[in-house]
LUMVEX-425933 format. One record per residue (C-alpha): residue number from 1; x, y, z; residue in three letters. Coordinates in steps of 0.25 Angstrom, whole numbers, padded with zeros to 4 digits. Each point is the difference from the previous one (the first is absolute). Layout:
{k NUM&X X&Y Y&Z Z&r ALA}
...
This chain:
{k 1&X 0055&Y 0141&Z 0177&r MET}
{k 2&X -0006&Y 0004&Z -0014&r SER}
{k 3&X -0001&Y 0014&Z -0005&r PRO}
{k 4&X -0013&Y 0007&Z 0002&r PRO}
{k 5&X -0009&Y -0001&Z -0012&r HIS}
{k 6&X -0006&Y 0013&Z -0005&r PRO}
{k 7&X -0014&Y 0003&Z 0002&r PRO}
{k 8&X -0009&Y -0008&Z -0009&r THR}
{k 9&X -0006&Y 0012&Z -0008&r LYS}
{k 10&X 0014&Y 0005&Z -0003&r GLU}
{k 11&X 0006&Y -0013&Z -0004&r ALA}
{k 12&X -0011&Y -0002&Z -0010&r ILE}
{k 13&X 0002&Y 0014&Z -0005&r ARG}
{k 14&X 0015&Y -0002&Z -0001&r ALA}
{k 15&X -0002&Y -0013&Z -0008&r ALA}
{k 16&X -0010&Y 0006&Z -0009&r ALA}
{k 17&X 0009&Y 0012&Z -0003&r ALA}
{k 18&X 0011&Y -0010&Z -0003&r LYS}
{k 19&X -0008&Y -0010&Z -0009&r LEU}
{k 20&X -0010&Y 0009&Z -0008&r PHE}
{k 21&X 0011&Y 0008&Z -0007&r PRO}
{k 22&X 0007&Y -0013&Z -0004&r VAL}
{k 23&X -0011&Y -0009&Z -0004&r HIS}
{k 24&X -0011&Y 0011&Z -0002&r GLY}
{k 25&X -0015&Y 0000&Z 0005&r TYR}
{k 26&X -0004&Y -0013&Z -0008&r ILE}
{k 27&X 0013&Y -0007&Z 0003&r GLY}
{k 28&X -0001&Y 0002&Z 0015&r THR}
{k 29&X -0010&Y -0009&Z 0007&r SER}
{k 30&X -0005&Y 0003&Z 0015&r VAL}
{k 31&X 0007&Y -0014&Z 0003&r ARG}
{k 32&X 0013&Y 0006&Z -0005&r ASP}
{k 33&X -0001&Y 0012&Z 0008&r ILE}
{k 34&X -0004&Y -0008&Z 0012&r ALA}
{k 35&X 0012&Y -0010&Z -0002&r GLY}
{k 36&X 0010&Y 0012&Z -0001&r GLU}
{k 37&X -0006&Y 0006&Z 0013&r ALA}
{k 38&X -0001&Y -0013&Z 0007&r GLY}
{k 39&X -0014&Y 0001&Z 0003&r VAL}
{k 40&X -0013&Y -0007&Z -0003&r ASP}
{k 41&X -0007&Y 0005&Z -0013&r PRO}
{k 42&X -0013&Y 0003&Z 0007&r ALA}
{k 43&X 0008&Y 0011&Z 0008&r LEU}
{k 44&X 0003&Y 0007&Z -0013&r VAL}
{k 45&X -0014&Y 0002&Z -0003&r ILE}
{k 46&X -0004&Y 0002&Z 0014&r ARG}
{k 47&X 0010&Y 0012&Z 0001&r ASN}
{k 48&X -0002&Y 0006&Z -0014&r PHE}
{k 49&X -0014&Y -0004&Z -0005&r GLY}
{k 50&X 0005&Y -0005&Z -0013&r SER}
{k 51&X 0013&Y -0003&Z -0009&r LYS}
{k 52&X -0005&Y 0013&Z -0008&r GLU}
{k 53&X 0000&Y 0009&Z 0013&r GLU}
{k 54&X 0014&Y -0006&Z 0004&r LEU}
{k 55&X 0005&Y 0003&Z -0014&r PHE}
{k 56&X -0005&Y 0014&Z 0000&r LEU}
{k 57&X 0005&Y 0003&Z 0014&r GLU}
{k 58&X 0014&Y -0005&Z -0003&r THR}
{k 59&X 0002&Y 0006&Z -0014&r MET}
{k 60&X -0001&Y 0014&Z 0004&r ARG}
{k 61&X 0008&Y 0010&Z -0008&r LEU}
{k 62&X -0003&Y 0012&Z 0008&r ASP}
{k 63&X 0010&Y -0004&Z 0011&r ASP}
{k 64&X 0011&Y -0002&Z -0011&r GLU}
{k 65&X -0003&Y 0013&Z -0008&r LEU}
{k 66&X -0003&Y 0010&Z 0011&r GLY}
{k 67&X 0014&Y 0006&Z 0002&r PRO}
{k 68&X 0001&Y 0003&Z -0015&r LEU}
{k 69&X -0010&Y 0011&Z 0001&r PHE}
{k 70&X 0008&Y 0008&Z 0011&r ASP}
{k 71&X 0010&Y 0006&Z -0010&r GLY}
{k 72&X 0000&Y 0012&Z -0008&r PRO}
{k 73&X -0012&Y 0000&Z -0010&r ILE}
{k 74&X 0010&Y 0005&Z -0011&r GLU}
{k 75&X 0008&Y -0013&Z 0001&r GLU}
{k 76&X -0011&Y -0010&Z 0003&r LEU}
{k 77&X 0000&Y -0005&Z -0015&r GLY}
{k 78&X 0014&Y -0005&Z 0000&r GLU}
{k 79&X 0000&Y -0004&Z 0015&r THR}
{k 80&X -0012&Y -0009&Z -0002&r PHE}
{k 81&X 0005&Y -0006&Z -0013&r VAL}
{k 82&X 0013&Y -0003&Z 0006&r GLU}
{k 83&X -0006&Y -0006&Z 0012&r TYR}
{k 84&X -0009&Y -0009&Z -0008&r MET}
{k 85&X 0012&Y -0004&Z -0010&r VAL}
{k 86&X 0009&Y -0003&Z 0012&r ASP}
{k 87&X -0010&Y -0007&Z 0009&r THR}
{k 88&X 0001&Y -0012&Z 0008&r THR}
{k 89&X -0005&Y -0014&Z -0004&r ASP}
{k 90&X -0011&Y 0001&Z 0011&r ARG}
{k 91&X -0006&Y 0012&Z -0007&r LEU}
{k 92&X 0001&Y -0006&Z -0014&r ARG}
{k 93&X -0006&Y -0013&Z 0006&r GLY}
{k 94&X -0011&Y 0008&Z 0006&r MET}
{k 95&X -0003&Y 0008&Z -0013&r PHE}
{k 96&X 0000&Y -0013&Z -0008&r LEU}
{k 97&X -0009&Y -0007&Z 0010&r ALA}
{k 98&X -0010&Y 0012&Z 0000&r LEU}
{k 99&X 0000&Y 0000&Z -0015&r VAL}
{k 100&X -0003&Y -0015&Z -0001&r ARG}
{k 101&X -0011&Y 0000&Z 0011&r ALA}
{k 102&X -0007&Y 0011&Z -0008&r SER}
{k 103&X -0008&Y -0011&Z -0007&r GLU}
{k 104&X -0007&Y -0003&Z 0013&r SER}
{k 105&X -0013&Y 0008&Z 0000&r ASP}
{k 106&X 0001&Y 0002&Z 0015&r GLY}
{k 107&X 0014&Y 0005&Z 0000&r VAL}
{k 108&X -0002&Y 0011&Z -0011&r VAL}
{k 109&X -0008&Y 0010&Z 0008&r PRO}
{k 110&X 0010&Y -0001&Z 0011&r ARG}
{k 111&X 0012&Y 0001&Z -0010&r LEU}
{k 112&X -0007&Y 0013&Z -0005&r ARG}
{k 113&X -0001&Y 0005&Z 0015&r GLU}
{k 114&X 0015&Y -0003&Z 0002&r MET}
{k 115&X 0004&Y 0006&Z -0013&r HIS}
{k 116&X -0007&Y 0013&Z 0005&r ASP}
{k 117&X 0005&Y 0000&Z 0014&r THR}
{k 118&X 0014&Y -0004&Z -0003&r ALA}
{k 119&X 0003&Y 0008&Z -0012&r PHE}
{k 120&X -0011&Y 0009&Z -0005&r VAL}
{k 121&X -0005&Y 0007&Z 0012&r LEU}
{k 122&X 0014&Y 0003&Z 0006&r PRO}
{k 123&X 0005&Y 0006&Z -0013&r LEU}
{k 124&X -0013&Y 0008&Z -0002&r GLN}
{k 125&X 0002&Y 0006&Z 0013&r GLU}
{k 126&X 0013&Y 0006&Z -0004&r ARG}
{k 127&X -0005&Y 0005&Z -0013&r LEU}
{k 128&X -0006&Y 0014&Z -0003&r GLU}
{k 129&X -0010&Y 0003&Z -0010&r GLY}
{k 130&X -0015&Y -0004&Z -0004&r PRO}
{k 131&X 0006&Y -0012&Z -0007&r ASP}
{k 132&X 0008&Y -0005&Z 0011&r ALA}
{k 133&X -0008&Y -0013&Z 0001&r GLU}
{k 134&X 0001&Y -0003&Z -0015&r LEU}
{k 135&X 0015&Y 0003&Z 0000&r ARG}
{k 136&X 0002&Y -0010&Z 0012&r ALA}
{k 137&X -0008&Y -0011&Z -0007&r ARG}
{k 138&X 0008&Y 0002&Z -0013&r LEU}
{k 139&X 0013&Y 0000&Z 0008&r ALA}
{k 140&X -0004&Y -0013&Z 0006&r ALA}
{k 141&X -0004&Y -0006&Z -0013&r ALA}
{k 142&X 0013&Y 0004&Z -0006&r LEU}
{k 143&X 0009&Y -0006&Z 0011&r VAL}
{k 144&X -0009&Y -0012&Z 0000&r GLY}
{k 145&X 0003&Y -0002&Z -0015&r GLY}
{k 146&X 0014&Y 0000&Z 0002&r LEU}
{k 147&X -0001&Y -0010&Z 0011&r LEU}
{k 148&X -0009&Y -0009&Z -0009&r TYR}
{k 149&X 0010&Y 0001&Z -0011&r SER}
{k 150&X 0012&Y -0003&Z 0009&r MET}
{k 151&X -0006&Y -0010&Z 0009&r TRP}
{k 152&X -0011&Y -0007&Z -0007&r VAL}
{k 153&X 0004&Y 0000&Z -0014&r VAL}
{k 154&X 0015&Y 0001&Z 0003&r GLN}
{k 155&X 0003&Y 0009&Z -0011&r ASP}
{k 156&X 0015&Y -0003&Z -0002&r THR}
{k 157&X 0003&Y 0013&Z -0006&r HIS}
{k 158&X -0005&Y 0007&Z 0012&r LEU}
{k 159&X 0006&Y -0010&Z 0010&r LEU}
{k 160&X 0014&Y 0002&Z -0007&r GLN}
{k 161&X -0001&Y 0015&Z -0002&r ALA}
{k 162&X 0009&Y 0009&Z 0008&r ASP}
{k 163&X -0007&Y 0002&Z 0013&r ARG}
{k 164&X 0004&Y 0015&Z 0002&r SER}
{k 165&X -0005&Y 0003&Z -0015&r ASP}
{k 166&X -0013&Y -0008&Z 0003&r LEU}
{k 167&X -0002&Y 0008&Z 0013&r VAL}
{k 168&X 0003&Y 0013&Z -0006&r LYS}
{k 169&X -0009&Y -0002&Z -0013&r ARG}
{k 170&X -0012&Y -0007&Z 0007&r TYR}
{k 171&X 0001&Y 0009&Z 0012&r GLY}
{k 172&X -0001&Y 0012&Z -0009&r ALA}
{k 173&X -0013&Y -0005&Z -0006&r LEU}
{k 174&X -0005&Y -0002&Z 0014&r VAL}
{k 175&X 0004&Y 0013&Z 0004&r GLN}
{k 176&X -0007&Y 0007&Z -0011&r GLN}
{k 177&X -0013&Y -0005&Z 0006&r LEU}
{k 178&X 0004&Y 0004&Z 0014&r LEU}
{k 179&X 0005&Y 0014&Z -0003&r THR}
{k 180&X -0005&Y 0004&Z -0014&r PRO}
{k 181&X 0005&Y 0013&Z -0006&r PRO}
{k 182&X -0008&Y 0012&Z 0002&r SER}
């Protein structure tokens, strides 16, 4: 007796979550996803509407980042940078797939929405003051710049830097935005 197959939609989602971070949005076809899921390509579109919708559904960062916002706000800068620097290949792959897919017109508005829901809004809710939204957006941009430098550009100086020193220094920069001196 063969093992039971996962439901079609879950099999498609799992295949997409596996392939998109490795091959990117453009490098992953509906046929590739269907083959990995063991289904007909038409079922991918029937279940998700389009490759773009499937991509955006499976490349959600808010599930990955949510727990980071639970700790003390006074330590969030270093905590967040440490998490991102020591992150998994899956998160790195998701970030790179999202950056590379940003060339697609249909993906950009949803990326902006995901950026807001995964990072800016949860952070903004933790901050005080009339400029909380601006500080949250600046912190997101600062962290994004580090990830871009390390994962897209592959800056060898940053990649080879002492991790604890990098976390401490960059975390302090992020922390200045989160809890500026009075």
